[in-house]
Backbone as CSV, one residue per row, in Angstrom:
resi,resn,N_x,N_y,N_z,CA_x,CA_y,CA_z,C_x,C_y,C_z
1,MET,0.829,-1.164,0.000,0.000,0.000,0.000,0.886,1.244,0.000
2,ARG,0.462,2.220,-0.770,1.242,3.438,-0.912,0.963,4.421,0.213
3,GLU,1.965,5.130,0.624,1.803,6.114,1.691,1.252,7.423,1.104
4,ILE,0.342,8.091,1.827,-0.245,9.355,1.384,0.730,10.487,1.711
5,GLU,1.004,11.272,0.708,1.948,12.369,0.893,1.244,13.577,1.522
6,PRO,1.932,14.301,2.398,1.329,15.491,3.022,0.940,16.568,1.997
7,TYR,1.667,16.642,0.905,1.366,17.628,-0.128,-0.023,17.385,-0.718
8,ILE,-0.382,16.139,-0.956,-1.692,15.803,-1.514,-2.801,16.153,-0.514
9,ILE,-2.564,15.891,0.757,-3.556,16.219,1.794,-3.800,17.727,1.842
10,VAL,-2.726,18.514,1.847,-2.858,19.981,1.887,-3.558,20.482,0.638
11,LYS,-3.222,19.902,-0.504,-3.848,20.306,-1.765,-5.357,20.077,-1.700
12,TRP,-5.813,18.932,-1.199,-7.234,18.631,-1.108,-7.935,19.511,-0.066
13,ILE,-7.241,19.836,0.985,-7.830,20.752,1.981,-8.111,22.103,1.333
14,PHE,-7.141,22.620,0.562,-7.344,23.901,-0.122,-8.451,23.809,-1.180
15,ILE,-8.551,22.699,-1.871,-9.612,22.526,-2.871,-10.984,22.551,-2.196
16,VAL,-11.117,21.859,-1.073,-12.391,21.819,-0.351,-12.734,23.202,0.200
17,LEU,-11.747,23.908,0.757,-12.003,25.260,1.265,-12.405,26.213,0.138
18,ALA,-11.740,26.112,-0.999,-12.085,26.969,-2.142,-13.507,26.665,-2.624
19,ALA,-13.871,25.393,-2.687,-15.223,25.025,-3.117,-16.266,25.554,-2.138
20,GLY,-15.962,25.484,-0.848,-16.881,26.022,0.161,-17.040,27.525,0.033
21,PHE,-15.940,28.219,-0.223,-15.987,29.672,-0.401,-16.828,30.032,-1.619
22,VAL,-16.598,29.350,-2.733,-17.360,29.622,-3.954,-18.837,29.313,-3.734
23,GLY,-19.124,28.230,-3.056,-20.518,27.882,-2.782,-21.203,28.907,-1.904
24,GLN,-20.532,29.371,-0.855,-21.114,30.380,0.028,-21.307,31.702,-0.705
25,PHE,-20.327,32.083,-1.503,-20.443,33.310,-2.279,-21.611,33.220,-3.251
26,GLY,-21.751,32.079,-3.920,-22.862,31.890,-4.862,-24.209,31.958,-4.177
27,LYS,-24.313,31.366,-2.998,-25.568,31.382,-2.253,-25.929,32.809,-1.849
28,THR,-24.956,33.542,-1.325,-25.191,34.919,-0.900,-25.564,35.794,-2.092
29,PHE,-24.877,35.611,-3.203,-25.176,36.398,-4.397,-26.574,36.088,-4.916
30,ALA,-26.966,34.822,-4.906,-28.303,34.439,-5.363,-29.380,35.052,-4.473
31,GLN,-29.166,35.069,-3.150,-30.126,35.682,-2.236,-30.233,37.180,-2.491
32,TYR,-29.097,37.824,-2.771,-29.088,39.254,-3.071,-29.886,39.545,-4.344
33,VAL,-29.677,38.745,-5.383,-30.390,38.945,-6.643,-31.888,38.726,-6.449
34,MET,-32.273,37.706,-5.699,-33.693,37.446,-5.449,-34.327,38.588,-4.660
35,ARG,-33.620,39.117,-3.645,-34.156,40.223,-2.852,-34.372,41.457,-3.719
36,ARG,-33.393,41.782,-4.573,-33.524,42.943,-5.457,-34.697,42.768,-6.421
37,THR,-34.875,41.554,-6.929,-35.975,41.290,-7.854,-37.313,41.462,-7.148
38,ARG,-37.421,40.953,-5.929,-38.671,41.109,-5.164,-38.956,42.571,-4.867
39,GLU,-37.929,43.332,-4.471,-38.119,44.754,-4.177,-38.570,45.514,-5.418
40,ARG,-37.959,45.213,-6.545,-38.324,45.892,-7.793,-39.766,45.559,-8.169
41,ALA,-40.162,44.295,-8.030,-41.524,43.891,-8.352,-42.523,44.537,-7.397
42,ALA,-42.168,44.608,-6.121,-43.065,45.236,-5.141,-43.211,46.721,-5.421
43,ARG,-42.112,47.372,-5.801,-42.163,48.807,-6.086,-43.021,49.068,-7.321
44,GLN,-42.885,48.238,-8.365,-43.703,48.409,-9.557,-45.165,48.140,-9.248
45,LYS,-45.436,47.161,-8.403,-46.812,46.860,-8.018,-47.406,48.014,-7.228
46,MET,-46.603,48.617,-6.347,-47.082,49.741,-5.540,-47.457,50.907,-6.446
47,PHE,-46.623,51.199,-7.444,-46.910,52.319,-8.333,-48.101,52.017,-9.227
48,ALA,-48.290,50.764,-9.599,-49.409,50.405,-10.459,-50.733,50.450,-9.706
49,GLU,-50.713,50.093,-8.426,-51.952,50.047,-7.650,-52.437,51.421,-7.227
50,LYS,-51.546,52.260,-6.743,-51.970,53.510,-6.132,-51.120,54.662,-6.661
51,PRO,-51.611,55.396,-7.653,-50.838,56.536,-8.141,-50.833,57.654,-7.108
52,VAL,-49.711,58.298,-6.996,-49.561,59.386,-6.042,-49.884,60.684,-6.759
53,SER,-50.860,61.408,-6.235,-51.249,62.662,-6.868,-50.465,63.812,-6.246
54,ALA,-50.286,64.838,-7.036,-49.568,66.011,-6.561,-50.441,66.755,-5.553
55,PRO,-49.832,67.334,-4.530,-50.641,68.071,-3.554,-51.262,69.297,-4.199
56,SER,-52.460,69.611,-3.753,-53.145,70.774,-4.314,-52.496,72.048,-3.791
57,ALA,-52.417,73.026,-4.661,-51.814,74.305,-4.283,-52.840,75.110,-3.504
58,ARG,-52.445,75.583,-2.366,-53.342,76.399,-1.546,-52.857,77.837,-1.571
59,ASN,-53.783,78.718,-1.822,-53.432,80.131,-1.876,-53.378,80.713,-0.467
60,PRO,-52.340,81.487,-0.169,-52.315,82.130,1.139,-53.416,83.181,1.220
61,VAL,-53.896,83.424,2.420,-54.988,84.372,2.608,-54.403,85.743,2.899
62,TYR,-54.601,86.641,1.971,-54.208,88.040,2.120,-55.450,88.885,1.886
63,PRO,-55.466,90.093,2.375,-56.646,90.946,2.139,-56.949,91.121,0.647
64,GLU,-55.923,91.122,-0.199,-56.165,91.290,-1.636,-56.775,90.028,-2.239
65,ASN,-56.501,88.881,-1.627,-56.913,87.606,-2.192,-57.985,86.964,-1.320
66,MET,-59.107,87.585,-1.188,-60.173,87.081,-0.334,-61.173,86.228,-1.103
67,SER,-60.934,85.996,-2.395,-61.895,85.228,-3.183,-61.894,83.752,-2.780
68,GLY,-60.768,83.221,-2.291,-60.682,81.808,-1.954,-61.106,81.496,-0.530
69,VAL,-61.448,82.508,0.277,-61.786,82.296,1.677,-63.287,82.051,1.800
70,ARG,-63.645,80.992,2.552,-65.054,80.702,2.781,-65.514,81.396,4.059
71,GLU,-66.793,81.656,4.105,-67.353,82.263,5.302,-67.513,81.213,6.389
72,ILE,-67.494,81.632,7.626,-67.696,80.713,8.742,-69.168,80.327,8.763
73,GLN,-69.405,79.016,8.842,-70.776,78.522,8.816,-71.221,78.126,10.209
74,ALA,-72.492,78.053,10.365,-73.055,77.649,11.654,-72.735,76.180,11.896
75,PRO,-72.686,75.759,13.175,-72.396,74.359,13.467,-73.398,73.428,12.786
76,GLY,-72.883,72.347,12.255,-73.739,71.373,11.588,-73.767,71.557,10.087
77,GLN,-73.523,72.771,9.602,-73.580,73.000,8.160,-72.264,72.655,7.478
78,GLY,-71.157,72.956,8.103,-69.867,72.758,7.456,-69.083,71.582,7.999
79,ALA,-69.740,70.681,8.680,-69.023,69.556,9.277,-68.405,68.658,8.201
80,SER,-69.125,68.424,7.124,-68.584,67.540,6.085,-67.391,68.189,5.390
81,ASN,-67.409,69.520,5.235,-66.275,70.205,4.618,-65.037,70.110,5.500
82,ALA,-65.218,70.232,6.793,-64.080,70.152,7.709,-63.464,68.758,7.668
83,VAL,-64.308,67.749,7.615,-63.812,66.374,7.560,-63.062,66.146,6.256
84,SER,-63.584,66.656,5.154,-62.918,66.447,3.864,-61.583,67.183,3.815
85,GLU,-61.505,68.358,4.453,-60.236,69.085,4.488,-59.194,68.305,5.295
86,ILE,-59.629,67.706,6.399,-58.702,66.923,7.216,-58.211,65.708,6.434
87,THR,-59.107,65.020,5.740,-58.686,63.855,4.968,-57.776,64.257,3.818
88,ASP,-58.034,65.421,3.208,-57.149,65.906,2.145,-55.746,66.141,2.686
89,GLU,-55.651,66.714,3.858,-54.342,66.954,4.464,-53.635,65.631,4.750
90,LYS,-54.387,64.640,5.222,-53.787,63.330,5.489,-53.290,62.688,4.205
91,VAL,-54.076,62.815,3.143,-53.669,62.243,1.850,-52.399,62.926,1.358
92,GLU,-52.329,64.240,1.514,-51.142,64.979,1.088,-49.913,64.546,1.894
93,LYS,-50.086,64.356,3.197,-48.971,63.914,4.031,-48.518,62.521,3.627
94,LYS,-49.460,61.618,3.345,-49.101,60.272,2.920,-48.367,60.300,1.583
95,ALA,-48.821,61.160,0.672,-48.163,61.254,-0.636,-46.742,61.791,-0.482
96,ALA,-46.566,62.776,0.384,-45.228,63.330,0.618,-44.321,62.275,1.242
97,LYS,-44.868,61.501,2.163,-44.080,60.445,2.805,-43.692,59.373,1.794
98,ALA,-44.605,59.029,0.896,-44.313,58.028,-0.129,-43.219,58.532,-1.077
99,ARG,-43.286,59.816,-1.458,-42.244,60.385,-2.319,-40.899,60.383,-1.611
100,LYS,-40.906,60.702,-0.312,-39.662,60.719,0.451,-39.050,59.319,0.523
101,LYS,-39.888,58.305,0.736,-39.402,56.926,0.782,-38.855,56.501,-0.574
102,GLU,-39.538,56.925,-1.646,-39.082,56.570,-2.983,-37.706,57.176,-3.269
103,ILE,-37.523,58.424,-2.893,-36.231,59.086,-3.096,-35.149,58.382,-2.289
104,LYS,-35.474,58.023,-1.057,-34.507,57.330,-0.203,-34.127,55.983,-0.812
105,LEU,-35.119,55.255,-1.353,-34.851,53.968,-1.965,-33.975,54.123,-3.208
106,LEU,-34.260,55.144,-4.016,-33.462,55.366,-5.217,-32.024,55.726,-4.860
107,LYS,-31.854,56.537,-3.827,-30.495,56.878,-3.390,-29.759,55.632,-2.929
108,LYS,-30.462,54.755,-2.229,-29.845,53.528,-1.722,-29.492,52.583,-2.861
109,MET,-30.348,52.529,-3.900,-30.082,51.643,-5.015,-28.885,52.086,-5.834
110,PHE,-28.706,53.374,-6.023,-27.641,53.884,-6.874,-26.433,54.332,-6.101
111,LYS,-26.305,53.876,-4.894,-25.162,54.233,-4.048,-23.929,53.544,-4.504
C-alpha cells in the first residue's frame, strides 16, 4: 500500500475550502439577486396600484386675495367640509411620505 503524501492532503484541503468559499459566495449572491428582484416587483406593483397625486396648491390668505376664503358657517352646516379638508391633508402627508421613501430607496439603489 502506498503512503499518502502530506502535499496531496494539503492540496485537497485547499480545494475543499475553495469550493466552500465559492458555494457560500454563490448562495449569498443568489439571495441578493432574489431580494432585489422582489423589491423591484413590489415597487412596480405599488406604483401600479396607487398613483400618487400632486398636492393641491393652496393660496395664502391676504386681504387682496379674499376670493378663496369661505365664510364661517353655523355648526352642523360645514361639518362635512371640515372632515374632507382633514382627509385631504392626510392624503397629502401620505403622498409626501411616499415620495420621500421613494427618493430614499433610489439613493440607496444607486449608491
